[in-house]
Backbone bond lengths (Angstrom), bond angles and torsions (degrees), N, CA, C in turn:
res aa  C-N    CA-C-N  psi(-1)  N-CA   C-N-CA  omega(-1)  CA-C   N-CA-C  phi
1 X - - - 1.431 - - 1.527 107.77 -
2 X 1.326 115.94 135.16 1.461 120.70 179.08 1.515 109.69 -109.95
3 X 1.301 116.67 132.96 1.457 123.14 173.54 1.521 106.82 -111.06
4 X 1.316 116.54 153.46 1.459 118.35 177.43 1.514 109.55 -112.06
5 X 1.304 115.00 137.02 1.456 121.68 177.93 1.520 107.26 -131.52
6 X 1.311 116.57 110.46 1.461 122.26 -178.60 1.523 111.35 56.23
7 X 1.344 115.63 40.27 1.458 120.25 176.76 1.521 114.70 81.68
8 X 1.342 118.07 1.72 1.459 121.44 -179.91 1.529 108.29 -106.70
9 X 1.335 116.68 128.67 1.458 120.83 178.49 1.526 109.19 -74.37
10 X 1.326 116.00 127.39 1.454 122.27 -179.63 1.523 107.95 -125.23
11 X 1.325 116.96 127.28 1.453 120.38 179.58 1.522 109.35 -77.49
12 X 1.316 116.56 130.83 1.456 121.95 178.40 1.522 108.93 -84.39
13 X 1.324 116.69 128.95 1.451 121.75 175.84 1.515 107.93 -110.70
14 X 1.340 117.87 123.76 1.460 120.15 -179.56 1.535 111.73 -56.88
15 X 1.302 116.05 148.44 1.461 122.32 -177.81 1.521 112.23 -56.09
16 X 1.326 117.85 -42.39 1.468 120.79 -179.12 1.529 110.83 -62.52
17 X 1.322 117.12 -37.82 1.470 121.11 179.04 1.524 109.51 -67.35
18 X 1.312 116.64 -44.56 1.466 121.10 178.42 1.527 110.31 -59.46
19 X 1.320 116.83 -43.61 1.463 121.47 179.36 1.527 110.95 -63.18
20 X 1.335 116.69 -42.82 1.465 120.49 179.49 1.528 111.96 -65.69
21 X 1.324 117.41 -39.87 1.462 120.85 176.92 1.521 110.93 -62.25
22 X 1.326 115.88 -41.77 1.468 120.40 179.48 1.531 110.74 -65.03
23 X 1.333 117.12 -43.15 1.468 121.13 179.41 1.527 110.82 -64.43
24 X 1.326 116.89 -43.85 1.459 121.02 177.61 1.528 110.18 -60.53
25 X 1.311 116.72 -42.02 1.462 121.17 178.41 1.517 112.42 -63.43
26 X 1.330 116.26 -41.70 1.463 120.20 177.64 1.528 110.74 -62.79
27 X 1.335 116.28 -43.11 1.465 120.11 178.82 1.530 110.94 -63.02
28 X 1.320 117.00 -41.73 1.465 120.77 178.69 1.529 110.50 -63.38
29 X 1.311 116.78 -41.96 1.457 121.02 179.45 1.530 111.59 -63.45
30 X 1.319 116.51 -44.97 1.468 121.08 178.60 1.523 110.42 -61.97
31 X 1.339 116.95 -45.44 1.465 120.50 -179.69 1.526 111.00 -62.72
32 X 1.329 116.63 -40.70 1.466 120.27 178.37 1.523 110.15 -59.23
33 X 1.312 116.15 -43.68 1.463 120.64 -179.69 1.526 111.41 -68.78
34 X 1.342 117.15 -38.05 1.463 120.32 176.44 1.529 111.49 -61.54
35 X 1.340 115.53 -33.17 1.459 120.98 178.88 1.536 111.80 -84.88
36 X 1.316 117.12 1.56 1.475 123.51 -178.80 1.526 112.26 56.15
37 X 1.335 115.72 43.72 1.461 121.52 178.72 1.518 109.82 -110.59
38 X 1.329 116.24 144.19 1.459 120.76 173.41 1.521 108.76 -85.83
39 X 1.317 115.81 165.13 1.467 120.55 175.26 1.524 109.23 -57.60
40 X 1.330 116.35 -41.78 1.457 120.70 179.85 1.531 111.41 -63.67
41 X 1.343 117.79 -40.88 1.471 121.49 177.08 1.533 110.58 -56.78
42 X 1.319 115.26 -49.41 1.470 120.46 -177.93 1.523 110.21 -63.28
43 X 1.318 116.47 -45.58 1.463 120.96 -178.98 1.525 111.06 -59.12
44 X 1.340 116.42 -47.41 1.462 119.87 -179.44 1.522 111.39 -62.61
45 X 1.321 117.18 -46.80 1.470 120.81 -178.26 1.519 112.55 -66.58
46 X 1.331 116.92 -33.37 1.467 121.02 -179.36 1.520 112.59 -84.96
47 X 1.334 116.93 -13.67 1.460 119.95 -178.45 1.518 113.20 74.24
48 X 1.323 116.00 31.65 1.463 121.22 178.12 1.529 108.08 -125.39
49 X 1.310 116.50 173.04 1.467 120.03 179.01 1.527 110.23 -81.50
50 X 1.318 115.14 159.09 1.472 119.16 176.15 1.527 109.97 -63.86
51 X 1.317 116.60 -31.29 1.466 120.58 177.34 1.520 110.88 -60.77
52 X 1.335 116.87 -39.35 1.460 120.66 178.62 1.518 110.68 -62.70
53 X 1.328 117.49 -44.23 1.470 121.04 179.84 1.528 110.00 -64.79
54 X 1.317 116.93 -44.16 1.465 120.95 178.57 1.527 110.30 -62.14
55 X 1.336 117.33 -45.39 1.464 120.55 178.44 1.523 111.06 -59.40
56 X 1.323 116.98 -44.36 1.459 121.17 178.25 1.530 110.46 -58.92
57 X 1.326 116.28 -48.49 1.464 120.61 -177.90 1.528 112.85 -66.42
58 X 1.329 117.03 -23.16 1.468 120.68 178.18 1.528 112.60 -95.48
59 X 1.336 116.04 9.12 1.463 119.66 175.28 1.509 114.85 78.06
60 X 1.323 116.76 19.96 1.463 119.74 177.10 1.527 108.64 -91.99
61 X 1.329 117.95 150.53 1.469 120.21 -179.15 1.528 111.93 -64.12
62 X 1.320 115.97 139.94 1.465 122.89 173.69 1.519 107.64 -132.97
63 X 1.321 116.34 163.52 1.463 119.97 178.77 1.523 109.86 -63.28
64 X 1.316 115.90 146.60 1.459 121.06 -177.55 1.520 112.33 -60.45
65 X 1.339 117.70 -40.64 1.469 119.34 179.57 1.526 110.76 -65.78
66 X 1.319 117.15 -36.40 1.461 120.57 176.96 1.526 110.48 -67.93
67 X 1.322 115.88 -40.80 1.463 120.83 177.98 1.523 110.79 -56.41
68 X 1.330 116.36 -49.28 1.460 119.26 -176.98 1.521 112.52 -73.87
69 X 1.320 117.57 -26.53 1.469 119.71 173.64 1.527 109.50 -64.11
70 X 1.326 116.20 -44.88 1.467 120.77 179.50 1.530 110.16 -68.32
71 X 1.330 117.34 -45.87 1.465 120.02 179.04 1.524 111.57 -59.67
72 X 1.325 116.79 -34.37 1.462 120.40 177.24 1.511 111.80 -62.90
73 X 1.317 117.14 -43.99 1.468 121.66 178.58 1.528 110.12 -64.94
74 X 1.331 116.23 -34.88 1.458 120.94 -178.41 1.536 112.42 -85.55
75 X 1.315 117.09 5.50 1.467 123.10 179.99 1.529 112.12 61.12
76 X 1.344 115.68 32.86 1.459 121.44 179.89 1.524 113.29 -115.37
77 X 1.330 118.16 -3.22 1.460 120.07 -177.07 1.529 111.20 -65.99
78 X 1.320 117.86 -48.87 1.468 120.66 -178.89 1.530 111.43 -62.02
79 X 1.352 118.55 -46.25 1.469 117.57 176.35 1.533 112.88 -60.37
80 X 1.324 117.41 -34.83 1.474 120.28 178.62 1.522 110.49 -66.69
81 X 1.329 116.64 -42.97 1.468 120.77 178.38 1.526 109.89 -65.37
82 X 1.332 116.21 -45.78 1.467 120.26 179.59 1.525 111.75 -60.94
83 X 1.332 117.02 -36.44 1.461 121.26 -179.13 1.526 112.35 -67.14
84 X 1.322 117.61 -21.00 1.466 120.21 -179.52 1.528 112.77 -98.20
85 X 1.328 117.22 9.59 1.466 120.90 178.29 1.526 108.90 -66.55
86 X 1.337 117.74 115.78 1.465 119.55 -176.19 1.523 113.28 -62.91
87 X 1.312 118.19 -22.38 1.457 119.69 179.30 1.524 111.97 -77.38
88 X 1.318 118.27 -6.80 1.457 121.52 175.37 1.526 112.26 -97.62
89 X 1.327 116.89 7.91 1.465 120.93 174.15 1.523 107.80 -92.88
90 X 1.316 117.18 164.71 1.468 120.65 178.38 1.528 110.97 -58.98
91 X 1.330 116.47 -46.92 1.459 120.48 179.91 1.525 111.10 -64.93
92 X 1.316 117.05 -42.89 1.456 120.72 179.40 1.513 112.13 -61.75
93 X 1.321 116.64 -40.54 1.468 120.26 178.72 1.526 110.68 -64.97
94 X 1.330 116.83 -39.35 1.467 120.17 178.65 1.524 112.16 -66.01
95 X 1.311 115.70 -36.98 1.463 120.02 -175.54 1.526 113.67 -97.42
96 X 1.303 118.21 5.07 1.464 121.60 -176.43 1.520 112.32 -57.98
97 X 1.312 116.23 -33.45 1.470 119.79 -178.13 1.529 111.97 -78.66
98 X 1.321 117.16 -19.75 1.461 120.50 -179.85 1.522 110.23 -75.97
99 X 1.313 115.76 157.61 1.459 120.37 176.38 1.519 108.81 -77.19
100 X 1.310 116.75 128.42 1.455 122.31 177.85 1.528 108.44 -75.99
101 X 1.342 118.42 127.02 1.462 119.48 -179.86 1.525 111.57 -67.85
102 X 1.336 116.27 152.15 1.468 121.10 178.39 1.518 110.64 -65.68
103 X 1.339 116.24 -37.48 1.464 120.61 176.58 1.521 108.59 -153.72
104 X 1.314 115.16 163.32 1.445 121.57 -179.28 1.519 107.63 -115.10
105 X 1.333 116.52 131.28 1.462 121.90 -179.09 1.505 110.17 -110.12
106 X 1.341 115.37 153.22 1.460 120.53 174.72 1.512 109.08 -65.92
107 X 1.308 115.77 141.59 1.478 120.95 176.83 1.513 107.54 -98.07
108 X 1.316 116.45 100.30 1.457 118.49 179.33 1.490 112.21 -122.99
């Protein structure tokens, strides 16, 4: 959704998304410090700019490939992927025994 402010189009980001980005950034920052890495160290190893790392740590949106490059350096990529495994959700666990359909169609 786009809102306009003084003639400039501004994309609206839902509050929950903003909160999640900020939390992810805080976790990345803490992990970087636990690993005794500077922002520049992470940026160089991930092949991204220092601005990208700073933006990520401050909860600003970054490209997905850049996000995972940084998470990889911070040893957080695998836990992030594992955390999104649908079979580790309540619904996924309940339906794990069922056959997963090849595709889902609209019911009209």
